[in-house]
C-alpha positions, 0 to 999 in steps of 0.5 A: 686571506687579509691575514695571510698577505700580511704574513707574507710580507714579513708582518712587521715589515714596513709595506704594511701600508702599501697592504692595507692599501690593496687590501682597501680595494677589495669588494668583498671585505669592504674595509672602507667601513671599519679601518681606518689606516690614516696616520696609522702606525706599525707597532713593532709589540704586535704580530701582523694579526695584532697590527691589523686588529690596532687599525680595525675601527670606524665612524662607530668606534669614533664616535663611541670614544667621542661620547664617553669622554664627553657624556651628557649629563643634566645636571654636571654635563648639559653640554654633551654628547646625546648618544643617539647611536648606540642600540640600548633601552634607556626606559627601563632601569627603574624596573630592572634594577627593582627586580634585580636586587630582589632577595631571590637573585642574592644567592652564592652557593659554591657551584655558583663560585666554581668551574661550570659546564662550558656549555652553562649551569644546567639550571639555566639551560633548562630555564632557558629551554622553557623561556624560549619554548613559551615565547617562541611558541615553539610547537613542542617543548625546548631542550636543555641539551640544545642550548649554549650559554655565552658573555653575548651574542658578539661572541656568538657570532664569533663562535660561530663564524669559527667553527662553521667556516674555515679561514678565508670562507664567508658568510652571506648576509643583506645590507644594510645590517648590524656592523659589529657583526663584522667584527665578530666573525672576521677578527677571531675566525678571519671569516669573510661576508657577502653583501646581499645589497638591499635597496630603497626602490620598490621594483620587480618583487620587492614591495617595501624599501630595503626587502629581502628576497630569494632572488637577491639572495641567490644573485649575490650566493652565485656572484661570490662563487663566481669570485671564487668565493666559498659560502658556509651560511647566511646571517638573518636578523629578525628583528632587523637591526637598522630596518626593524623590518619583522619577517613573515613566517613565508619569507622565512620559510623562503630563505631556509629552504634557499639555505637548504638547497645550497647546503648553507647553515642558516643563523638567526639572530631574534635578540629583539624579539620581545621588543615589538612594542606595537600590537599591529607587529606579530613577530615570528620566531623561527623555533615557532615553525612547524617544521624546519626544512634544515634542522641540523643547519639551523641556529638560533640566537637570543639574549637579554641585553635588548629585550630586558634593557641590560646591555651592561650585562653580558649574556646570550644564548644558542639554539641548535638542535646539531650537537657536533656544532654545540660541541664546538660552540661549547670548547670556545665557552672556555673563553667566553663563559658567564660567571656563576653570580649571573647565571643565577639571575638570569634564571630568577628572571627568566622564571618569573612565573608567579601563579600562572603559567606564563612568567608573571613578572615579565608579561604583566609588569615589565613588558607591558610597561617596557612596550608603551614606553618604547611605542610613546617615545617612538612615536615622539621621535617620528612626528618630529621627523615628521614635522621636519619633512624628513622620510623613514621607515615606519617600523614597530620593532627594537630600539632605531628608526631608518631615516632618509637623509639623503636631500641633505647631501648635495652630491650624494656620497657617502663621504658627504654622508660621513661630514653630515654625520660629523657635524651632528656629532660637532653639535653633540648629537651622536647618531649612526650613518649607513655606512657604518651598517654598510648600506648601499645608498648614501644618507641614510641614518639610524637614530636610537629613540629608546631614551628618556623623554627630556635626552630625546627633546634635546637630542632632536633640537640639535638634529633640528638645528643640523638640518635647517643649517644645511637645507638653508646651505643647499638651497644657497647653492642652489639658487646659483645654478638650474634647477635640477629634478632630484628623482633618484634621491626619492624615498619611494612613496609607499605606507611603507616609508613616511613620506613627506613630497614637501622638502623632496621636490625640486625647488622650482616655484612651479612645482609647488602644488595645493596638495603640498601646501595642505599636506604641510598645514595638516603636519603642522597641525598635527604635530603643534600643542598650541590647541593645548596650550591656548586653551579657552580658560587660558584666554578667559 
């Protein structure tokens, strides 16, 4: 639809700016999230589609470019930008580099240097099927014929959107969500996203913040249809990025039954399935369900990028029982193939069984260490947030924490959120703001904690500096104004959100209570290392 408007105006004409302004007002594809037309110059060398792709950017790309131009390095650039914005696991380079340089990885047979089956080499697809059968706890062995291999899950989203939807049609997705999906489905396939807006309030059938329910799915679907939008599919992220939610089996079944009623395809992204780092949380794969409500319309994605801490190796896999979908996606693998030597390395990685039936190195070495490191890093960051009195969602999956910075926004707007994001960047720490995930509430941010201790410590120091400065500014402004309650800006005080009331209450002197003071003292005692540093031996 957007491209047809460009083409209708001649594409390369001088009215491109006027067309962009009209597009920015559209509701279903919120261009504010990923376009930056200000100062844009039309290129005579590009088509209408090319010009559109040229302005397809947002805060994510801006921060990413700034980071690459000024990367933090402990020795060479200690004042550089620390990246807490890109979802990468930087805790296991030692384990992965050692494993990927073992002798069994270095094979260069002639078939690896020739064109493969575009679905992927059979030896790799067989290994992926066995791997997913084991880790997804599939009730029956999964089949290699249902496996397709591409160079990353971004390519999979693009390919699936292209083969399941016609241009101008849409896919349903709950917000907040990983913003890269917008680019994946839109730039190639011209497929739109219909947002199922979630919020932090606990009302009605919602028992936790940002909870996805069938009622919300139904409303978003009916609203889209009322506007004349054709919805072809539903995207589910499990574990969810940026929330860290893990869907229960009953929730998954409800979502799939909803999709079946409306004849929607379901694209399930399980890219973080092995990054559940606490034993108290249990991940359930769609492939582990006894019965899929609509197997011909259920398509599951996974890759090694996140779970094996190798985001630089572009590898993603699709599992679908629908051979029409498999063949259509395979035809696009010509553009998104994985080179032969990498296919060999991935197969060797996934088949590392040792003497046992289960993958030995994966279970006994890698996952054990990875989960311990993720848990320790998560604990450090969340303890720092508690000390600051900042609410956050307390989850045990992925590399991220969803943080509530709403109290640092005076007017509670996305413009103010962007200013806070830029302020973090100016202080050399890159975060992701809620608008990048199409969050409906200004003030939520995502922080990546899967990083080394010294970078976490320095990054949190920089975050603390920004927040304390901002807090002082707000307090100074409030002294000049009558005290007002900020009930609308509160996070819900539930077990799902770590909630510290001290910073969220109105600033009137009469609002402080003994309970708040005791809570503050308890937090400071838990987070302090005074007792460790000041031992009886040191005093002696």
